Kinemage of the C-alpha trace (Angstrom):
@kinemage 1
@onewidth
@group {chain A} dominant
@subgroup {mainchain}
@vectorlist {calphas} color= white
{ca unk a 1} P -63.631 77.783 22.304
{ca unk a 2} L -60.252 78.321 20.520
{ca unk a 3} L -59.265 76.961 17.221
{ca unk a 4} L -58.296 73.326 17.267
{ca unk a 5} L -54.320 72.808 17.022
{ca unk a 6} L -54.605 71.151 13.387
{ca unk a 7} L -56.210 74.349 12.363
{ca unk a 8} L -54.195 76.778 13.929
{ca unk a 9} L -50.901 75.004 12.308
{ca unk a 10} L -52.655 74.881 8.845
{ca unk a 11} L -53.302 78.510 8.889
{ca unk a 12} L -49.955 79.143 9.872
{ca unk a 13} L -48.545 77.250 7.082
{ca unk a 14} L -50.839 79.343 4.820
{ca unk a 15} L -49.228 82.562 6.198
{ca unk a 16} L -46.016 81.623 5.896
{ca unk a 17} L -46.464 81.238 2.063
{ca unk a 18} L -47.783 84.418 1.706
{ca unk a 19} L -50.109 85.605 -0.791
{ca unk a 20} L -52.963 88.149 -1.011
{ca unk a 21} L -56.393 87.934 0.715
{ca unk a 22} L -59.006 86.085 -1.136
{ca unk a 23} L -61.065 89.581 -1.774
{ca unk a 24} L -58.010 91.368 -3.237
{ca unk a 25} L -57.448 88.538 -5.834
{ca unk a 26} L -58.483 88.204 -9.421
{ca unk a 27} L -60.929 85.129 -10.092
{ca unk a 28} L -58.264 83.035 -11.629
{ca unk a 29} L -55.958 83.831 -9.017
{ca unk a 30} L -58.686 82.740 -6.469
{ca unk a 31} L -59.245 79.507 -8.724
{ca unk a 32} L -55.622 78.605 -8.268
{ca unk a 33} L -55.790 78.528 -4.643
{ca unk a 34} L -58.851 76.157 -4.740
{ca unk a 35} L -56.706 74.066 -7.132
{ca unk a 36} L -53.684 74.273 -4.676
{ca unk a 37} L -56.116 73.194 -1.739
{ca unk a 38} L -57.652 70.052 -3.749
{ca unk a 39} L -54.341 68.892 -4.165
{ca unk a 40} L -53.566 68.298 -0.265
{ca unk a 41} L -56.839 65.755 0.087
{ca unk a 42} L -55.158 62.910 -1.765
{ca unk a 43} L -56.892 60.376 -3.387
{ca unk a 44} L -60.105 59.028 -2.348
{ca unk a 45} L -61.110 55.297 -2.134
{ca unk a 46} L -61.719 53.200 -4.950
{ca unk a 47} L -64.999 53.118 -6.874
{ca unk a 48} L -66.695 50.309 -8.569
{ca unk a 49} L -67.468 52.845 -11.482
{ca unk a 50} L -66.687 56.475 -12.262
{ca unk a 51} L -68.614 58.108 -15.026
{ca unk a 52} L -68.039 61.639 -16.534
{ca unk a 53} L -70.979 62.787 -18.224
{ca unk a 54} L -72.479 66.315 -19.485
{ca unk a 55} L -75.906 67.746 -18.287
{ca unk a 56} L -77.991 69.773 -20.778
{ca unk a 57} L -79.632 72.769 -19.244
{ca unk a 58} L -82.850 74.489 -20.967
{ca unk a 59} L -80.883 77.517 -21.778
{ca unk a 60} L -79.068 75.732 -24.501
{ca unk a 61} L -76.061 75.327 -22.251
{ca unk a 62} L -74.588 72.496 -20.265
{ca unk a 63} L -72.054 71.422 -17.495
{ca unk a 64} L -69.956 68.504 -16.792
{ca unk a 65} L -70.955 66.021 -13.793
{ca unk a 66} L -69.140 63.206 -12.206
{ca unk a 67} L -70.927 60.058 -11.165
{ca unk a 68} L -69.274 58.370 -8.289
{ca unk a 69} L -70.662 54.464 -7.886
{ca unk a 70} L -69.300 52.678 -4.701
{ca unk a 71} L -68.958 48.835 -4.130
{ca unk a 72} L -71.721 46.799 -3.786
{ca unk a 73} L -75.522 47.720 -4.542
{ca unk a 74} L -75.996 51.486 -3.995
{ca unk a 75} L -78.901 52.215 -1.411
{ca unk a 76} L -79.558 55.648 -2.759
{ca unk a 77} L -78.084 58.685 -4.462
{ca unk a 78} L -76.477 61.845 -2.895
{ca unk a 79} L -76.201 64.972 -5.173
{ca unk a 80} L -73.363 67.105 -3.961
{ca unk a 81} L -73.176 70.756 -4.764
{ca unk a 82} L -69.696 71.832 -4.164
{ca unk a 83} L -68.869 75.249 -2.189
{ca unk a 84} L -66.619 78.251 -3.565
{ca unk a 85} L -69.106 81.217 -3.387
{ca unk a 86} L -70.557 80.388 -6.675
{ca unk a 87} L -67.400 81.585 -8.048
{ca unk a 88} L -64.547 78.824 -7.373
{ca unk a 89} L -64.565 75.118 -7.223
{ca unk a 90} L -64.250 72.345 -9.841
{ca unk a 91} L -64.741 68.555 -10.026
{ca unk a 92} L -61.288 67.221 -9.360
{ca unk a 93} L -60.944 69.481 -6.026
{ca unk a 94} L -64.220 67.556 -4.637
{ca unk a 95} L -63.602 64.167 -5.965
{ca unk a 96} L -61.933 63.114 -2.768
{ca unk a 97} L -64.674 64.224 -0.715
{ca unk a 98} L -67.170 62.574 -3.203
{ca unk a 99} L -65.226 59.158 -2.961
{ca unk a 100} L -65.419 59.209 0.825
{ca unk a 101} L -69.057 59.943 1.066
{ca unk a 102} L -69.907 57.186 -1.411
{ca unk a 103} L -67.596 54.606 0.126
{ca unk a 104} L -68.959 55.758 3.752
{ca unk a 105} L -72.833 55.915 2.983
{ca unk a 106} L -73.056 53.028 0.135
{ca unk a 107} L -74.660 55.991 -2.088
{ca unk a 108} L -73.970 56.780 -5.425
{ca unk a 109} L -72.518 60.510 -5.363
{ca unk a 110} L -73.067 62.879 -8.201
{ca unk a 111} L -70.857 65.963 -8.443
{ca unk a 112} L -72.471 68.633 -10.716
{ca unk a 113} L -69.887 71.198 -12.257
{ca unk a 114} L -72.259 73.823 -12.118
{ca unk a 115} L -71.569 77.038 -14.163
{ca unk a 116} L -69.674 79.639 -12.274
{ca unk a 117} L -70.083 83.429 -11.835
{ca unk a 118} L -68.623 85.932 -12.902
{ca unk a 119} L -69.066 84.195 -16.217
{ca unk a 120} L -72.386 82.906 -15.171
{ca unk a 121} L -74.133 85.329 -12.563
{ca unk a 122} L -77.182 84.383 -10.588
{ca unk a 123} L -79.779 82.711 -11.503
{ca unk a 124} L -77.469 80.236 -13.349
{ca unk a 125} L -76.167 78.365 -10.728
{ca unk a 126} L -79.414 78.063 -8.998
{ca unk a 127} L -80.963 76.988 -11.921
{ca unk a 128} L -78.332 74.480 -12.921
{ca unk a 129} L -78.579 72.687 -9.261
{ca unk a 130} L -82.172 72.260 -9.934
{ca unk a 131} L -81.397 70.721 -13.572
{ca unk a 132} L -79.154 68.375 -11.768
{ca unk a 133} L -81.529 67.263 -9.464
{ca unk a 134} L -84.002 66.345 -12.307
{ca unk a 135} L -81.131 64.769 -13.981
{ca unk a 136} L -80.566 62.277 -11.169
{ca unk a 137} L -84.473 61.728 -10.822
{ca unk a 138} L -84.658 60.760 -14.586
{ca unk a 139} L -81.492 58.740 -14.511
{ca unk a 140} L -81.917 56.706 -11.453
{ca unk a 141} L -85.359 56.290 -11.034
{ca unk a 142} L -86.832 54.810 -7.576
{ca unk a 143} L -83.400 55.618 -5.765
{ca unk a 144} L -83.986 57.841 -2.790
{ca unk a 145} L -82.187 61.138 -3.440
{ca unk a 146} L -80.258 63.192 -0.828
{ca unk a 147} L -79.248 66.674 -1.586
{ca unk a 148} L -76.284 67.766 0.127
{ca unk a 149} L -73.462 70.778 -0.110
{ca unk a 150} L -71.231 73.147 1.716
{ca unk a 151} L -71.319 76.660 1.516
{ca unk a 152} L -72.692 77.905 -1.565
{ca unk a 153} L -73.304 74.491 -2.399
{ca unk a 154} L -75.428 74.150 1.046
{ca unk a 155} L -76.914 77.456 -0.484
{ca unk a 156} L -77.893 75.544 -3.860
{ca unk a 157} L -79.009 72.613 -1.893
{ca unk a 158} L -81.434 74.676 0.178
{ca unk a 159} L -82.774 76.282 -2.807
{ca unk a 160} L -83.569 73.022 -4.962
{ca unk a 161} L -85.270 71.664 -1.855
{ca unk a 162} L -87.649 74.477 -1.842
{ca unk a 163} L -88.010 74.386 -5.707
{ca unk a 164} L -88.589 70.845 -5.698
{ca unk a 165} L -91.489 71.382 -2.973
{ca unk a 166} L -92.915 74.128 -4.796
{ca unk a 167} L -93.220 72.477 -8.134
{ca unk a 168} L -93.974 69.291 -7.030
{ca unk a 169} L -90.416 67.952 -8.157
{ca unk a 170} L -88.420 65.201 -7.278
{ca unk a 171} L -88.773 63.801 -3.883
{ca unk a 172} L -86.089 64.537 -1.676
{ca unk a 173} L -85.232 62.122 1.250
{ca unk a 174} L -82.801 64.357 3.165
{ca unk a 175} L -80.938 67.774 2.961
{ca unk a 176} L -77.418 68.021 4.190
{ca unk a 177} L -76.574 71.469 4.476
{ca unk a 178} L -73.040 72.185 5.731
{ca unk a 179} L -72.133 75.633 6.833
{ca unk a 180} L -74.678 77.111 4.317
{ca unk a 181} L -75.269 80.512 2.720
{ca unk a 182} L -78.667 81.083 3.499
{ca unk a 183} L -78.948 84.922 3.590
{ca unk a 184} L -77.366 88.074 2.135
{ca unk a 185} L -77.169 89.649 5.323
{ca unk a 186} L -73.621 90.486 6.204
{ca unk a 187} L -74.098 92.333 9.634
{ca unk a 188} L -75.066 89.532 11.779
{ca unk a 189} L -72.787 89.091 14.643
{ca unk a 190} L -70.665 86.181 13.432
{ca unk a 191} L -69.871 88.184 10.872
{ca unk a 192} L -68.337 90.994 12.799
{ca unk a 193} L -66.312 88.600 15.228
{ca unk a 194} L -62.880 89.181 14.798
{ca unk a 195} L -62.189 85.716 15.576
{ca unk a 196} L -64.322 84.508 12.745
{ca unk a 197} L -62.080 86.275 10.028
{ca unk a 198} L -60.162 83.246 8.840
{ca unk a 199} L -60.169 81.251 5.583
{ca unk a 200} L -63.305 82.498 5.028
{ca unk a 201} L -64.109 86.657 5.732
{ca unk a 202} L -66.741 89.040 5.687
{ca unk a 203} L -64.597 90.827 3.068
{ca unk a 204} L -64.559 87.753 0.944
{ca unk a 205} L -68.184 87.258 1.201
{ca unk a 206} L -68.694 90.725 -0.261
{ca unk a 207} L -66.205 89.621 -3.234
{ca unk a 208} L -68.535 86.456 -4.056
{ca unk a 209} L -71.700 88.200 -3.698
{ca unk a 210} L -70.539 90.879 -6.003
{ca unk a 211} L -69.437 88.461 -8.555
{ca unk a 212} L -72.652 86.124 -8.222
{ca unk a 213} L -75.487 88.570 -7.574
{ca unk a 214} L -74.094 92.024 -8.390
{ca unk a 215} L -77.585 93.627 -8.322
{ca unk a 216} L -78.525 94.113 -4.079
{ca unk a 217} L -82.416 93.897 -4.978
{ca unk a 218} L -81.700 90.184 -6.614
{ca unk a 219} L -80.182 89.079 -3.147
{ca unk a 220} L -83.303 89.034 -1.146
{ca unk a 221} L -85.054 86.570 -3.640
{ca unk a 222} L -85.610 83.175 -2.081
{ca unk a 223} L -83.880 81.230 -4.674
{ca unk a 224} L -80.506 83.382 -3.573
{ca unk a 225} L -81.264 83.927 0.118
{ca unk a 226} L -83.498 80.642 0.944
{ca unk a 227} L -83.644 81.942 4.733
{ca unk a 228} L -85.939 84.877 3.250
{ca unk a 229} L -88.838 82.357 2.026
{ca unk a 230} L -92.114 83.072 3.356
{ca unk a 231} L -92.805 79.310 4.217
{ca unk a 232} L -90.413 76.476 5.174
{ca unk a 233} L -93.012 74.070 5.862
{ca unk a 234} L -93.273 70.753 4.137
{ca unk a 235} L -89.376 70.912 3.192
{ca unk a 236} L -87.160 67.440 3.150
{ca unk a 237} L -85.489 66.616 6.971
{ca unk a 238} L -82.409 68.368 7.207
{ca unk a 239} L -78.875 67.999 8.740
{ca unk a 240} L -77.483 71.186 9.000
{ca unk a 241} L -73.619 71.715 10.216
{ca unk a 242} L -72.122 74.904 11.304
{ca unk a 243} L -68.453 75.935 12.446
{ca unk a 244} L -67.816 77.986 15.556
{ca unk a 245} L -65.537 80.070 13.844
{ca unk a 246} L -67.319 80.934 10.816
{ca unk a 247} L -68.948 84.251 9.182
{ca unk a 248} L -72.011 82.134 8.065
{ca unk a 249} L -72.345 80.460 11.309
{ca unk a 250} L -75.337 82.478 12.376
{ca unk a 251} L -77.414 82.333 9.374
{ca unk a 252} L -76.993 78.577 9.143
{ca unk a 253} L -78.091 78.235 12.571
{ca unk a 254} L -80.967 80.644 12.074
{ca unk a 255} L -81.968 78.583 9.337
{ca unk a 256} L -82.264 75.248 10.999
{ca unk a 257} L -84.424 77.083 13.825
{ca unk a 258} L -86.843 78.581 10.876
{ca unk a 259} L -87.338 74.817 9.372
{ca unk a 260} L -87.775 73.602 13.170
{ca unk a 261} L -90.444 76.307 13.627
{ca unk a 262} L -92.043 75.185 10.332
{ca unk a 263} L -92.414 71.685 11.604
{ca unk a 264} L -89.369 70.363 9.381
{ca unk a 265} L -87.478 67.702 11.137
{ca unk a 266} L -84.015 69.337 11.460
{ca unk a 267} L -80.739 68.207 13.676
{ca unk a 268} L -78.380 71.167 13.973
{ca unk a 269} L -74.723 70.112 15.034
{ca unk a 270} L -72.101 72.910 15.841
{ca unk a 271} L -68.640 71.980 15.525
{ca unk a 272} L -66.633 73.913 17.852
{ca unk a 273} L -63.105 75.219 17.567
{ca unk a 274} L -63.532 74.854 13.539
{ca unk a 275} L -63.458 77.091 10.865
{ca unk a 276} L -65.331 77.549 7.446
{ca unk a 277} L -64.046 74.849 4.923
{ca unk a 278} L -63.088 72.376 7.437
{ca unk a 279} L -65.983 69.824 6.295
{ca unk a 280} L -64.147 69.555 2.889
{ca unk a 281} L -60.577 69.359 3.963
{ca unk a 282} L -60.455 65.785 4.213
{ca unk a 283} L -56.878 64.000 5.155
{ca unk a 284} L -55.871 67.471 6.327
{ca unk a 285} L -58.260 68.471 9.367
{ca unk a 286} L -59.062 65.931 11.481
{ca unk a 287} L -62.434 67.380 12.463
{ca unk a 288} L -63.613 66.545 8.429
{ca unk a 289} L -63.489 62.901 9.445
{ca unk a 290} L -65.857 63.551 12.331
{ca unk a 291} L -68.272 65.387 10.161
{ca unk a 292} L -68.220 62.808 7.706
{ca unk a 293} L -68.913 60.032 9.983
{ca unk a 294} L -72.100 62.089 11.315
{ca unk a 295} L -73.084 62.761 7.612
{ca unk a 296} L -72.806 59.155 6.904
{ca unk a 297} L -74.474 57.959 9.913
{ca unk a 298} L -77.524 60.216 9.467
{ca unk a 299} L -77.825 59.408 5.570
{ca unk a 300} L -77.809 55.799 6.529
{ca unk a 301} L -80.619 56.224 9.188
{ca unk a 302} L -82.722 58.154 6.843
{ca unk a 303} L -82.306 55.468 4.152
{ca unk a 304} L -82.842 52.617 6.296
């Protein structure tokens, strides 16, 4: 089906503003675009408490994190990894989404500001993500944990779920993967379809991969391309959302099928008429609200 009217109108507004394609931008230019988009979302719901903290890493580094505690007694914790191709994204750009998740689910939401490429290339983001998972488990003992994320954040969610299984790490109640990057193969049908070259294009994914994992030999590692793990059994139940007009659509849906074949409970929902980034565009694209509603319902059901 064609893009919905809200998305078409939004893309027209962006086109009218001019500007270069993302893959022709410098990293600072691309990050400025992310800041601009974040300003469109407005403010999220009030929280009972907002905590700014720092998570130390095993390599002697650290990264910031924001803890959003909703009103009432939290029923669990959502560790949410933001998207941005491992290159873009900042806490303030995902604050509104995090607040809405916290308010809708009744869960504390932790937003880790993991270190970005090209300043910190693979495997830094993957290691930071697992460090964040262990931090949550240590600081909030007994709380059921949901790992979630969009795009590259969906990639990191899948990666930490696999690592937690392999290393007998923290228990994960549910993984929510929103149009996740699961593989480094850029020749799937969804990558080649001209109708999918919108906010995220094949060229942009080449740009992201070249910044995050410039060595092609590394890209087949399961902690980069989780679809390439030999065994997907024993992983947490999964909710996977994809967008019809998205270069990442096929690999997200293939990951859902691989999980299903491995005996993992999985629900796949494709949002027709939507493009990449629709989920995070709260208060801008109506489909974001529908997707948030589905996520909140499934998190609630899992934590009952």
